[in-house]
C-alpha positions as CSV (number, residue, x, y, z in Angstrom):
1,M,0.0,0.0,0.0
2,R,1.1,3.6,0.1
3,I,4.1,4.5,2.2
4,V,2.0,6.3,4.8
5,R,0.6,3.0,6.0
6,A,3.9,1.2,6.0
7,L,5.8,3.7,8.1
8,T,4.6,2.5,11.5
9,T,8.0,2.9,13.1
10,C,9.4,5.9,11.2
11,A,8.6,9.4,10.3
12,F,5.1,10.4,9.1
13,S,5.0,13.7,7.4
14,F,5.2,15.1,3.9
15,R,8.8,13.9,3.7
16,H,7.7,10.3,4.1
17,R,4.5,10.4,2.2
18,V,3.6,9.8,-1.4
19,I,1.2,12.3,-2.9
20,S,-2.4,12.4,-1.5
21,T,-4.7,13.7,-4.2
22,H,-7.9,13.0,-2.2
23,L,-9.9,12.4,-5.4
24,P,-11.9,11.2,-3.6
25,H,-10.6,11.6,0.0
26,T,-8.3,8.6,0.6
27,R,-8.0,8.9,4.3
28,S,-11.5,8.1,5.5
29,F,-14.7,6.5,4.6
30,L,-16.0,9.8,3.4
31,K,-16.3,11.8,0.2
32,P,-14.0,14.8,-0.1
33,Y,-15.5,18.2,0.7
34,T,-14.2,21.4,-0.7
35,G,-16.3,23.8,1.3
36,A,-19.8,22.8,0.3
37,P,-22.2,22.2,3.1
38,Y,-22.5,18.5,4.1
39,S,-26.3,18.6,3.4
40,S,-25.5,19.6,-0.2
41,A,-23.0,16.8,-0.6
42,T,-25.5,14.3,0.8
43,M,-28.2,15.7,-1.5
44,A,-25.8,15.3,-4.5
45,A,-25.1,11.7,-3.6
46,A,-28.8,11.0,-3.3
47,A,-29.5,12.7,-6.7
48,E,-26.8,10.6,-8.3
49,D,-28.4,7.4,-6.9
50,S,-31.8,8.6,-8.2
51,L,-30.4,9.2,-11.7
52,R,-28.8,5.8,-11.8
53,Q,-32.1,4.2,-10.9
54,A,-34.0,6.3,-13.4
55,L,-31.4,5.3,-16.1
56,A,-31.9,1.6,-15.3
57,Q,-35.7,2.0,-15.6
58,K,-35.4,4.0,-18.8
59,Q,-33.1,1.3,-20.3
60,S,-35.8,-1.3,-19.4
61,S,-38.4,0.8,-21.1
62,I,-36.3,1.1,-24.3
63,E,-35.8,-2.6,-24.4
64,F,-39.5,-3.2,-23.9
65,Q,-40.4,-0.6,-26.6
66,G,-37.8,-2.1,-29.0
67,N,-39.3,-5.5,-28.7
68,A,-42.8,-4.0,-29.3
69,V,-41.5,-2.3,-32.6
70,R,-40.0,-5.6,-33.8
71,Q,-43.2,-7.5,-33.0
72,L,-45.3,-4.9,-34.9
73,K,-43.0,-5.3,-37.9
74,S,-43.0,-9.1,-37.9
75,S,-46.8,-9.2,-37.5
76,G,-47.3,-7.0,-40.6
77,A,-48.9,-4.1,-38.6
78,S,-49.9,-0.9,-40.5
79,K,-47.3,1.8,-41.3
80,P,-48.8,4.4,-39.0
81,E,-48.7,1.9,-36.1
82,I,-45.1,1.1,-36.7
83,E,-44.1,4.8,-37.1
84,A,-45.9,5.7,-33.8
85,A,-44.0,2.9,-32.0
86,V,-40.7,4.0,-33.5
87,Q,-41.4,7.6,-32.5
88,A,-42.1,6.5,-28.9
89,L,-38.8,4.5,-28.9
90,N,-36.8,7.5,-30.1
91,A,-38.4,9.7,-27.5
92,L,-37.3,7.2,-24.8
93,K,-33.8,7.2,-26.2
94,L,-33.7,11.0,-26.0
95,E,-34.9,10.9,-22.4
96,K,-32.1,8.3,-21.7
97,S,-29.5,10.6,-23.3
98,S,-30.7,13.5,-21.1
99,I,-30.4,11.4,-17.9
100,E,-26.9,10.2,-19.0
101,S,-25.9,13.9,-19.3
102,Q,-27.2,14.7,-15.9
103,L,-25.6,11.6,-14.4
104,Q,-22.2,12.5,-16.0
105,A,-22.4,15.9,-14.4
106,A,-23.5,14.4,-11.0
107,A,-20.7,11.8,-11.1
108,G,-18.0,14.3,-12.0
109,G,-17.4,13.1,-15.5
110,S,-18.0,16.5,-17.2
111,S,-16.2,18.4,-14.5
112,S,-13.3,15.9,-14.8
113,A,-13.1,16.6,-18.5
114,S,-13.1,20.3,-17.8
115,R,-10.3,19.9,-15.3
116,D,-8.3,17.8,-17.7
117,A,-8.7,20.4,-20.5
118,F,-7.6,23.2,-18.1
119,R,-4.6,21.2,-16.9
120,Q,-3.6,20.4,-20.5
121,N,-3.7,24.1,-21.4
122,V,-1.5,25.0,-18.4
123,V,1.0,22.2,-19.0
124,N,1.2,23.0,-22.7
125,T,1.9,26.6,-21.9
126,L,4.5,25.7,-19.2
127,E,6.4,23.4,-21.6
128,R,6.2,25.7,-24.6
129,R,7.5,28.6,-22.6
130,L,10.2,26.4,-21.0
131,F,9.1,26.6,-17.4
132,Y,9.9,22.9,-17.3
133,I,10.3,20.1,-19.8
134,P,10.8,16.3,-19.6
135,S,14.5,15.5,-18.9
136,F,16.5,13.9,-21.6
137,K,13.8,14.8,-24.1
138,I,15.8,13.9,-27.3
139,Y,16.2,10.4,-25.9
140,R,12.4,10.1,-25.3
141,G,12.8,11.2,-21.6
142,V,12.6,9.3,-18.3
143,A,9.4,9.2,-16.4
144,G,9.5,11.2,-13.2
145,L,12.4,13.4,-14.2
146,Y,12.1,17.0,-15.3
147,D,14.3,19.9,-16.2
148,Y,13.5,23.5,-15.2
149,G,14.0,26.0,-18.0
150,P,15.0,29.7,-17.5
151,P,11.6,31.0,-16.3
152,G,11.1,27.8,-14.2
153,C,14.5,28.2,-12.5
154,S,13.7,31.9,-11.7
155,V,10.3,31.0,-10.2
156,K,11.9,28.2,-8.1
157,S,14.8,30.5,-7.0
158,N,12.3,33.2,-6.0
159,V,10.2,30.7,-4.0
160,L,13.2,29.4,-2.2
161,A,14.5,32.9,-1.5
162,F,11.2,33.9,0.0
163,W,11.2,30.6,2.0
164,R,14.6,31.5,3.5
165,Q,13.4,35.0,4.2
166,H,10.1,34.0,5.7
167,F,11.4,31.1,7.9
168,V,15.2,31.0,8.2
169,L,15.8,34.7,8.6
170,E,12.7,35.8,10.4
171,E,12.8,32.8,12.8
172,N,16.6,32.9,13.3
173,M,17.0,29.3,12.2
174,L,20.3,27.4,11.8
175,E,20.6,26.4,8.2
176,V,22.6,23.3,7.2
177,D,23.5,21.6,4.0
178,C,24.0,17.8,4.2
179,P,25.0,15.2,1.6
180,C,22.5,13.5,-0.6
181,V,24.3,10.1,-0.3
182,T,23.4,8.6,3.1
183,P,25.0,5.6,4.8
184,E,22.7,2.7,5.3
185,V,23.1,2.7,9.1
186,V,21.4,6.1,9.3
187,L,18.4,5.0,7.3
188,K,18.1,1.8,9.2
189,A,17.8,3.7,12.4
190,S,15.1,6.0,10.9
191,G,13.2,3.0,9.6
192,H,13.5,3.7,5.9
193,V,15.4,0.6,4.9
194,E,12.6,-1.7,6.3
195,K,9.5,0.4,5.8
196,F,9.9,2.9,3.0
197,T,7.7,0.9,0.5
198,D,4.8,1.0,-1.9
199,L,2.9,-2.0,-3.2
200,M,3.8,-3.0,-6.7
201,V,2.4,-5.4,-9.3
202,K,4.1,-6.7,-12.5
203,D,2.9,-7.5,-15.9
204,E,3.4,-11.3,-15.8
205,K,4.6,-11.4,-19.4
206,T,6.6,-8.2,-20.0
207,G,7.7,-7.5,-16.4
208,T,6.5,-3.9,-16.6
209,C,5.8,-2.5,-13.0
210,Y,2.8,-0.6,-11.8
211,R,1.6,0.9,-8.5
212,A,-1.1,-1.5,-7.3
213,D,-3.3,1.2,-5.6
214,H,-3.1,3.4,-8.7
215,L,-4.5,0.7,-11.0
216,L,-7.4,0.0,-8.6
217,K,-8.1,3.8,-8.1
218,D,-8.1,4.4,-11.9
219,Y,-10.5,1.5,-12.5
220,C,-13.0,2.6,-9.8
221,K,-12.8,6.3,-10.8
222,E,-13.3,5.5,-14.5
223,K,-16.3,3.2,-13.8
224,V,-18.0,5.7,-11.4
225,E,-17.6,8.7,-13.8
226,K,-18.2,7.0,-17.2
227,D,-20.1,3.7,-16.8
228,F,-23.8,4.8,-16.8
229,S,-24.9,1.2,-16.6
230,L,-23.6,0.9,-13.0
231,S,-26.3,0.2,-10.4
232,S,-26.5,2.5,-7.4
233,E,-25.2,-0.4,-5.2
234,K,-22.2,-1.0,-7.5
235,A,-21.4,2.7,-7.7
236,A,-21.5,3.0,-3.9
237,E,-19.2,0.0,-3.6
238,L,-16.6,1.5,-5.9
239,K,-16.8,4.9,-4.1
240,H,-16.3,3.0,-0.8
241,I,-13.1,1.4,-2.2
242,L,-11.8,4.8,-3.3
243,A,-12.4,6.1,0.2
244,V,-10.6,3.2,2.0
245,L,-7.9,2.6,-0.6
246,D,-5.0,3.4,1.8
247,D,-6.3,1.0,4.4
248,L,-6.3,-2.0,2.1
249,S,-3.6,-4.6,2.8
250,A,-1.6,-6.3,0.1
251,E,-3.9,-9.3,0.2
252,E,-7.1,-7.1,0.0
253,L,-5.7,-5.0,-2.8
254,G,-4.7,-8.1,-4.8
255,A,-8.1,-9.6,-4.2
256,K,-9.9,-6.5,-5.6
257,I,-7.6,-6.4,-8.6
258,K,-8.5,-10.0,-9.4
259,E,-12.3,-9.5,-8.6
260,Y,-12.6,-6.6,-11.1
261,G,-10.4,-8.3,-13.7
262,I,-7.9,-5.4,-13.8
263,T,-5.0,-6.1,-16.2
264,A,-1.9,-4.4,-17.3
265,P,-2.9,-1.0,-18.9
266,D,-0.6,-1.3,-21.9
267,T,-0.8,-5.0,-22.8
268,K,-3.9,-6.3,-21.0
269,N,-1.8,-9.1,-19.7
270,P,-2.5,-10.6,-16.2
271,L,-0.8,-9.0,-13.2
272,S,1.2,-10.5,-10.3
273,D,0.1,-10.3,-6.7
274,P,1.0,-7.0,-5.0
275,Y,4.3,-7.0,-3.1
276,P,6.3,-4.2,-1.3
277,F,9.0,-2.3,-3.2
278,N,11.5,0.0,-1.4
279,L,11.5,3.4,-3.0
280,M,15.0,4.4,-2.2
281,F,17.8,4.5,-4.7
282,Q,20.6,2.2,-3.4
283,T,24.3,2.8,-4.0
284,S,27.6,2.0,-2.5
285,I,30.1,4.4,-0.9
286,G,33.7,3.9,-2.1
287,P,35.1,1.6,-4.7
288,S,35.0,-1.6,-2.6
289,G,31.2,-1.8,-2.5
290,V,31.3,-2.9,1.1
291,S,29.8,0.3,2.5
292,P,26.1,0.4,1.4
293,G,24.3,3.7,1.1
294,Y,21.2,5.3,-0.4
295,M,20.3,8.6,-2.1
296,R,18.4,10.3,0.7
297,P,14.6,10.1,0.4
298,E,14.3,13.3,2.6
299,T,16.6,15.9,4.0
300,A,15.6,15.7,7.7
301,Q,18.0,12.9,8.8
302,G,21.0,15.1,8.3
303,I,19.6,17.5,10.8
304,F,18.8,14.9,13.4
305,V,22.3,13.3,13.3
306,N,23.8,16.8,13.7
307,F,21.6,17.7,16.7
308,K,24.4,17.5,19.3
309,D,26.6,20.0,17.4
310,L,23.7,22.3,16.5
311,Y,22.6,22.3,20.2
312,Y,26.1,23.3,21.2
313,Y,26.3,26.0,18.5
314,N,23.1,27.4,19.8
315,G,24.6,27.9,23.3
316,N,23.0,24.7,24.7
317,K,19.6,26.4,24.6
318,L,16.2,25.3,23.6
319,P,14.0,25.9,21.6
320,F,15.9,26.3,18.3
321,A,15.2,25.3,14.8
322,A,17.4,23.9,12.0
323,A,16.5,24.2,8.4
324,Q,17.7,22.6,5.1
325,I,16.9,22.9,1.5
326,G,18.0,20.1,-0.8
327,Q,17.4,17.4,-3.3
328,A,15.7,14.2,-2.3
329,F,15.2,11.0,-4.3
330,R,12.5,8.4,-4.5
331,N,12.4,5.6,-7.1
332,E,8.7,5.9,-7.8
333,I,7.2,2.8,-9.4
334,S,5.1,4.6,-12.0
335,P,5.5,8.4,-11.8
336,R,2.7,10.5,-13.2
337,Q,1.0,13.8,-12.6
338,G,4.0,15.9,-13.8
339,L,5.8,17.8,-11.0
340,L,3.6,16.3,-8.4
341,R,5.2,12.9,-8.4
342,V,8.8,12.8,-9.4
343,R,11.9,10.7,-8.7
344,E,14.2,13.7,-7.9
345,F,12.7,16.8,-6.2
346,T,13.5,19.7,-3.8
347,L,12.5,19.6,-0.2
348,A,12.7,22.4,2.3
349,E,12.4,21.1,5.8
350,I,12.5,22.6,9.3
351,E,13.2,20.7,12.6
352,H,12.1,22.9,15.5
353,F,13.5,21.3,18.8
354,V,11.5,22.1,21.9
355,D,11.2,21.0,25.5
356,P,8.4,18.4,25.5
357,Q,7.1,19.9,28.8
358,D,6.8,23.4,27.3
359,K,5.5,23.7,23.8
360,S,4.3,27.3,24.1
361,H,5.6,29.8,21.5
362,P,6.5,33.4,22.3
363,K,5.3,34.7,18.9
364,F,2.1,32.7,18.8
365,S,0.0,35.9,19.2
366,D,1.4,37.1,15.9
367,V,-0.7,34.4,14.1
368,A,-3.4,33.6,16.6
369,K,-6.0,35.8,14.9
370,L,-5.5,34.3,11.4
371,E,-8.7,32.6,10.1
372,F,-8.6,30.0,7.3
373,L,-10.0,26.7,6.2
374,M,-9.2,23.8,8.6
375,F,-10.4,20.2,8.4
376,P,-10.1,18.7,11.9
377,R,-10.3,14.9,12.2
378,D,-13.7,15.1,14.0
379,E,-15.3,16.9,11.1
380,Q,-13.8,14.3,8.7
381,V,-15.1,11.3,10.7
382,S,-18.6,12.8,11.2
383,G,-18.9,13.6,7.5
384,Q,-18.8,17.4,7.8
385,C,-16.8,19.8,5.6
386,A,-13.7,21.9,6.1
387,K,-14.6,25.1,7.9
388,R,-13.1,28.5,8.7
389,L,-11.5,28.5,12.1
390,Q,-9.5,31.1,14.0
391,L,-6.1,29.6,14.7
392,G,-6.0,30.8,18.3
393,E,-9.3,29.2,19.1
394,A,-8.2,25.9,17.4
395,V,-5.2,25.8,19.8
396,S,-7.1,26.9,22.9
397,S,-9.8,24.3,22.3
398,G,-7.3,21.5,21.8
399,I,-8.0,20.9,18.1
400,V,-4.4,21.8,17.4
401,N,-2.2,20.1,20.0
402,N,0.0,23.0,21.1
403,E,1.1,26.6,20.4
404,T,4.3,25.8,18.6
405,L,2.6,23.5,16.2
406,G,-0.1,26.1,15.7
407,Y,2.5,28.9,15.2
408,F,4.0,27.0,12.3
409,I,0.6,26.2,10.8
410,G,0.0,30.0,10.8
411,R,3.4,30.8,9.3
412,V,2.9,28.2,6.5
413,Y,-0.5,29.8,5.7
414,L,1.1,33.2,5.4
415,F,4.0,31.8,3.3
416,L,1.7,30.0,0.8
417,T,-0.8,32.9,0.4
418,R,1.9,35.5,-0.1
419,L,3.4,33.3,-2.8
420,G,0.1,33.5,-4.7
421,I,-1.8,30.4,-3.6
422,D,-5.6,31.1,-3.5
423,K,-6.6,31.2,0.1
424,E,-10.1,29.8,-0.9
425,R,-8.3,26.7,-2.3
426,L,-6.0,26.1,0.6
427,R,-6.9,24.1,3.7
428,F,-5.2,22.5,6.6
429,R,-6.3,18.9,7.1
430,Q,-5.6,17.0,10.4
431,H,-4.4,13.5,10.2
432,L,-6.9,10.8,11.3
433,A,-6.0,8.5,14.1
434,N,-5.1,5.6,11.7
435,E,-2.8,7.9,9.7
436,M,-0.6,9.0,12.6
437,A,2.5,7.2,13.8
438,H,2.2,5.9,17.3
439,Y,4.7,8.5,18.6
440,A,3.2,11.6,16.9
441,A,1.3,14.1,19.1
442,D,-0.5,15.8,16.1
443,C,-0.1,16.2,12.4
444,W,-1.6,18.6,9.8
445,D,-1.2,18.8,6.1
446,A,-1.4,22.0,4.1
447,E,-3.4,20.9,1.1
448,I,-3.9,22.9,-2.1
449,E,-6.7,22.2,-4.5
450,S,-5.6,21.8,-8.2
451,S,-7.0,20.0,-11.2
452,Y,-5.8,16.8,-9.6
453,G,-7.8,17.4,-6.5
454,W,-6.5,18.3,-3.0
455,I,-2.7,18.0,-3.1
456,E,-0.6,17.6,0.1
457,C,2.2,20.2,-0.3
458,V,3.3,20.8,3.3
459,G,3.3,18.5,6.3
460,I,3.4,20.0,9.8
461,A,3.9,17.4,12.5
462,D,4.6,17.2,16.2
463,R,6.8,14.1,16.0
464,S,7.5,13.9,19.7
465,A,11.1,12.7,20.5
466,Y,11.1,9.7,18.2
467,D,13.8,10.7,15.7
468,L,16.5,11.7,18.3
469,R,15.8,8.6,20.4
470,A,16.1,6.3,17.4
471,H,19.4,7.7,16.4
472,S,20.6,7.8,20.0
473,E,19.8,4.1,20.4
474,K,21.5,3.1,17.1
475,S,24.6,5.3,17.4
476,S,25.1,5.1,21.2
477,V,25.5,8.9,21.2
478,A,23.2,10.7,23.6
479,L,21.2,13.3,21.6
480,V,19.7,15.1,24.6
481,A,19.3,18.6,26.1
482,Q,19.7,19.8,29.7
483,E,17.8,22.1,32.0
484,K,19.9,23.3,34.9
485,F,18.2,23.8,38.2
486,S,18.8,26.9,40.4
487,E,18.7,24.5,43.4
488,P,19.1,20.7,43.6
489,R,15.8,18.8,43.3
490,E,15.0,15.4,44.7
491,V,13.5,13.3,41.9
492,E,12.4,9.7,41.5
493,K,14.8,8.3,38.9
494,L,14.2,5.2,36.8
495,V,17.0,2.7,37.0
496,I,17.3,0.0,34.4
497,T,20.2,-2.5,35.0
498,P,20.6,-5.2,32.3
499,I,22.1,-8.4,33.6
500,K,24.8,-8.8,31.0
501,K,25.7,-12.4,31.9
502,E,22.2,-13.6,31.4
503,L,21.7,-11.6,28.2
504,G,25.0,-12.9,26.8
505,L,23.9,-16.5,27.3
506,A,20.6,-15.9,25.7
507,F,21.4,-13.6,22.8
508,K,25.2,-14.1,22.3
509,G,26.3,-11.7,19.4
510,N,23.1,-9.7,19.7
511,Q,23.6,-9.0,23.4
512,K,24.8,-5.4,22.9
513,M,21.8,-4.4,20.8
514,V,19.3,-5.9,23.3
515,T,21.1,-4.2,26.2
516,E,21.1,-0.8,24.5
517,A,17.3,-1.2,23.7
518,L,16.6,-2.1,27.3
519,E,18.6,0.9,28.6
520,A,16.8,3.3,26.1
521,M,13.2,2.3,27.3
522,E,10.9,5.1,28.3
523,E,9.6,5.1,31.8
524,K,6.1,4.0,30.9
525,V,7.4,1.0,28.8
526,A,9.9,0.1,31.5
527,M,7.3,0.0,34.3
528,E,4.9,-2.0,32.2
529,M,7.8,-4.5,31.6
530,K,8.5,-4.6,35.3
531,A,4.9,-5.5,36.1
532,D,4.7,-8.1,33.4
533,L,8.0,-9.7,34.5
534,E,6.8,-9.9,38.1
535,S,3.4,-11.4,37.2
536,K,4.5,-13.6,34.2
537,G,8.2,-14.1,34.6
538,E,8.9,-13.1,30.9
539,V,7.8,-10.6,28.3
540,E,8.1,-10.1,24.5
541,F,10.2,-7.0,23.8
542,H,10.8,-5.4,20.4
543,V,14.4,-4.5,19.6
544,C,14.4,-1.9,16.8
545,T,18.0,-2.5,15.7
546,L,17.3,-6.3,15.3
547,G,13.9,-5.6,13.7
548,K,12.2,-8.3,15.8
549,N,10.7,-9.3,19.2
550,V,12.8,-11.1,21.7
551,T,11.9,-12.8,25.0
552,I,13.1,-11.0,28.1
553,K,13.1,-13.1,31.3
554,K,13.0,-11.7,34.9
555,S,16.6,-12.8,35.5
556,M,17.8,-10.6,32.6
557,V,17.0,-7.1,33.8
558,S,16.4,-5.2,37.0
559,I,14.0,-2.2,36.9
560,S,13.5,0.1,39.8
561,K,12.9,3.7,40.9
562,E,15.3,5.5,43.2
563,K,15.2,8.9,44.8
564,K,18.1,11.1,43.9
565,K,19.1,14.7,44.1
566,E,19.7,16.3,40.7
567,H,21.3,19.6,39.6
568,Q,19.8,19.4,36.1
569,R,17.2,17.6,34.1
570,V,18.3,15.7,31.0
571,F,15.7,15.0,28.4
572,T,15.2,14.2,24.7
573,P,13.7,17.2,22.9
574,S,10.5,16.9,20.9
575,V,10.5,18.0,17.3
576,I,7.9,20.1,15.4
577,E,8.5,19.5,11.7
578,P,7.2,21.6,8.8
579,S,8.2,19.8,5.5
580,F,7.7,21.5,2.2
581,G,7.4,19.9,-1.2
582,I,8.7,22.8,-3.4
583,G,7.8,21.2,-6.7
584,R,4.3,20.6,-5.7
585,I,3.9,24.1,-4.3
586,I,5.2,25.5,-7.6
587,Y,2.9,23.4,-9.7
588,C,-0.1,24.5,-7.7
589,L,1.0,28.1,-8.0
590,Y,1.2,27.7,-11.8
591,E,-2.5,26.5,-11.8
592,H,-3.7,29.1,-9.4
593,S,-2.0,31.9,-11.4
594,F,-3.1,30.8,-14.8
595,Y,-6.1,32.3,-16.7
596,T,-7.0,33.2,-20.3
597,R,-8.5,36.4,-21.6
598,P,-9.7,37.4,-25.1
599,S,-7.4,39.5,-27.3
600,K,-8.6,43.0,-28.1
601,G,-10.0,41.8,-31.4
602,G,-11.7,39.0,-29.7
603,D,-10.5,36.4,-32.2
604,E,-8.3,34.4,-29.8
605,Q,-7.7,33.6,-26.1
606,L,-4.5,34.8,-24.6
607,N,-2.7,32.9,-21.8
608,V,-1.7,34.8,-18.7
609,F,0.1,33.9,-15.5
610,R,-0.8,36.3,-12.7
611,F,2.3,35.7,-10.6
612,P,2.8,38.2,-7.8
613,P,6.0,40.2,-8.3
614,L,7.5,38.3,-5.4
615,V,7.8,35.1,-7.5
616,A,7.5,36.3,-11.1
617,P,10.4,35.0,-13.2
618,I,11.0,38.4,-14.7
619,K,9.8,41.5,-12.9
620,C,9.7,43.9,-15.8
621,T,10.1,44.3,-19.6
622,V,11.4,47.3,-21.5
623,F,9.9,47.9,-25.0
624,P,10.6,50.8,-27.4
625,L,7.2,51.4,-29.0
626,V,8.7,51.5,-32.5
627,Q,12.2,50.9,-33.9
628,N,13.8,54.3,-33.3
629,Q,17.5,55.0,-32.4
630,Q,16.5,57.5,-29.7
631,Y,13.9,55.2,-28.1
632,E,16.4,52.3,-28.2
633,E,19.0,54.4,-26.4
634,V,16.5,55.4,-23.7
635,A,15.5,51.7,-23.3
636,K,19.2,50.8,-22.8
637,L,19.6,53.5,-20.1
638,I,16.4,52.3,-18.3
639,S,17.8,48.7,-18.5
640,K,21.0,49.8,-16.8
641,S,19.0,51.6,-14.0
642,L,16.9,48.5,-13.5
643,T,20.0,46.3,-13.3
644,A,21.5,48.7,-10.7
645,A,18.3,48.4,-8.7
646,G,18.5,44.6,-8.8
647,I,15.3,44.1,-10.8
648,S,15.3,41.2,-13.2
649,H,14.0,42.4,-16.6
650,K,14.0,41.7,-20.3
651,I,14.6,44.3,-23.1
652,D,13.0,43.8,-26.5
653,I,14.0,46.1,-29.3
654,T,12.5,44.0,-32.1
655,G,10.0,45.5,-34.5
656,T,7.2,43.2,-33.3
657,S,4.0,45.0,-32.6
658,I,3.6,46.2,-29.0
659,G,0.5,44.1,-28.5
660,K,2.2,40.9,-29.4
661,R,5.1,41.7,-27.1
662,Y,2.7,42.4,-24.2
663,A,1.0,39.0,-24.9
664,R,4.3,37.1,-24.9
665,T,5.4,38.6,-21.6
666,D,1.9,38.2,-20.0
667,E,2.3,34.5,-20.8
668,L,5.5,34.5,-18.8
669,G,3.8,36.2,-15.9
670,V,5.8,39.4,-16.1
671,P,3.9,41.9,-13.9
672,F,5.1,45.2,-15.4
673,A,6.0,46.5,-18.9
674,I,7.8,49.8,-19.6
675,T,7.1,51.1,-23.1
676,V,9.4,53.8,-24.4
677,D,7.3,56.2,-26.5
678,S,9.3,59.4,-25.9
679,T,12.7,60.5,-24.6
680,S,11.6,62.2,-21.4
681,S,8.8,59.9,-20.0
682,V,7.6,56.3,-20.5
683,T,4.5,54.3,-19.8
684,V,4.3,51.5,-17.2
685,R,1.7,48.8,-17.8
686,E,0.4,46.5,-15.1
687,R,-0.2,43.0,-16.4
688,D,-3.7,42.0,-15.1
689,S,-5.6,45.3,-15.2
690,K,-3.7,46.4,-18.3
691,D,-3.7,49.9,-16.8
692,Q,-0.9,52.2,-17.7
693,V,0.7,55.3,-16.0
694,R,3.1,57.8,-17.4
695,V,6.4,58.1,-15.4
696,S,9.6,60.2,-16.1
697,T,12.5,58.1,-17.4
698,D,14.7,58.9,-14.4
699,K,12.1,57.7,-11.9
700,V,10.7,54.6,-13.6
701,A,13.3,52.1,-12.1
702,S,12.5,53.3,-8.5
703,V,8.8,53.0,-9.1
704,V,9.1,49.5,-10.4
705,R,11.4,48.5,-7.6
706,E,9.1,49.8,-4.8
707,V,6.2,47.8,-6.2
708,T,8.2,44.6,-6.8
709,D,9.7,44.8,-3.3
710,G,6.3,45.2,-1.8
711,V,7.0,48.7,-0.4
712,S,4.0,50.1,-2.4
713,T,1.2,48.6,-4.4
714,W,-0.1,49.3,-8.0
715,A,-3.0,51.1,-6.4
716,D,-0.5,53.5,-4.8
717,V,1.2,54.0,-8.2
718,L,-2.2,54.9,-9.8
719,K,-2.7,57.6,-7.1
720,M,0.7,59.2,-7.7
721,Y,1.0,59.1,-11.5
722,P,-1.4,60.1,-14.3
723,L,-3.3,57.3,-16.0
724,H,-2.3,56.9,-19.6
725,S,-4.5,55.5,-22.4
726,S,-3.4,54.6,-25.9
727,G,-5.4,53.2,-28.7
728,T,-2.4,51.1,-29.8
729,A,-1.4,49.8,-26.4
730,E,-2.7,46.3,-26.9
731,E,-2.5,46.0,-30.7
């Protein structure tokens, strides 16, 4: 199944999760809701069932009437009688066609086609204007690998620059840059080697591999949206499968594939039973090949293993956060959905280390009054919809576990909306109980709605102390923090004493790993073991480094509590982790920014990306209105002043009509165009309104810089400078 189910002993956030499109919602038994009232959704489902029943009845009527026509013809009935019967048959067929159209709309078929057409227009524009293209295109490309072209590189660079500004600089984070190649021992400790898997099936004749859950999902979705002969009961069954897809075991998934006769999409050959496939790219470190490693599937482990040094660098003080931007690699079975599911991608991750006994945040009041769409687990389970909540109320009422987690949810909201993500198509969805790892305190996903449905783009999780404890246990290096007391305190201390002689006799070469696992037990686990040993004499104990349970007998370990005076408290910090899929965010930004508008003549639709100046690949263009030596010299002087102001721009002195030049740059998302039509002043055009103002040549660079830097807005510019109109401006 999907990786999120498999990772029961490792991280559970964006960085460990394969894409969740939620078409339909794949995390509960419910349909997805995008803000419509629950009653409306229920009524829509009832209407769809009613239409399917009406269609079945109409089909029966058509068959009955068809038989009547054939009987009239065979019995030699009169021509008027036959014509009347045929006319009645045709009327029934028209009524059936009308019901099918209504059913298609109700089942999402027509909206799906509309989404597909919109997406294709966006993708065609992105590839044609070189935002991104398939890698190794002249060799027919490789699935799941993409190259960013010049405008795509600029957008990505601007997004990452704003991420650094918004998080690393404003929150005073410690930025690190760790290798992509990771030793196997690190990823064994984190659980990736054993658990980072998806379920795969193979074409039994050609060996071609497919994601098992993708095949079942595609089959169910296709049948629900396009098979009008489905009964209401069968449609409900398929929708239920879509809803519980992530909860199906390998055996259940395989059984459904066989039950529905699903075959290999390309060859129609039979498929193998589903089996787990580890998504990491394996390699070896050094020429001998004896030191195994992997291309990292995330960036976070580099931060965790450096915790001790980062803590020292921060003056041995908590809380503090470390951040990293870098490439991650996942050997996806069958990549699709463009930039949303790829084999190499950019992650930006934050690990905020905090005292588990104090998860308050000094700056929480800065975001407490923010109000946006949230989808708590209770609403998901009870069949309600995402609703607007004030963040402060969500934390105070316990919907969000603590202030620090809430603070980062608020900061993520501000980051995404300032990039240009539509706030009405952004929601924060809380993980359901069956999604969360056993150690996690709370997890929320920032999901952005696109033509693919709701896409998880940021995971924000309170991961408790799991990661540092796992690496402490595996490396035998204490990854802990200290709180010094002003006066000594008498505390009750847990004392775990492994009896090494008994453990050595029982476990021989594995004695060290069993001993370390016993010594690393949390107090609750240790006291439960003590009670079981006293009542039963032995207990089953899971040793993470061995990957299995062992039997611990009463003679092998002593567990007690002693009162001691301590001068400091030593503890393992908890981790609040926001994890950003940069490629997913950028793709959703492309869709949210894209629209079409008619040309001035009305004979064609022009594509426009309404990027905010913050992320636009080019901030400004400079056009001489006509080919004229004086105008071209002025354009070059303006270009120099823009360069000096640090504004990315493009100068075009070709003789192409000004309207076509505007259209070309609108399609690149350039927010402002400077047109040189005199030697003393120029016009500045805003992309979306197409309004123009006249500004003197010596001030135009500062005007553009103030707007692109966010110091002022276009509305401010309109107040300061005269509005300019020209009959040739768009032609």
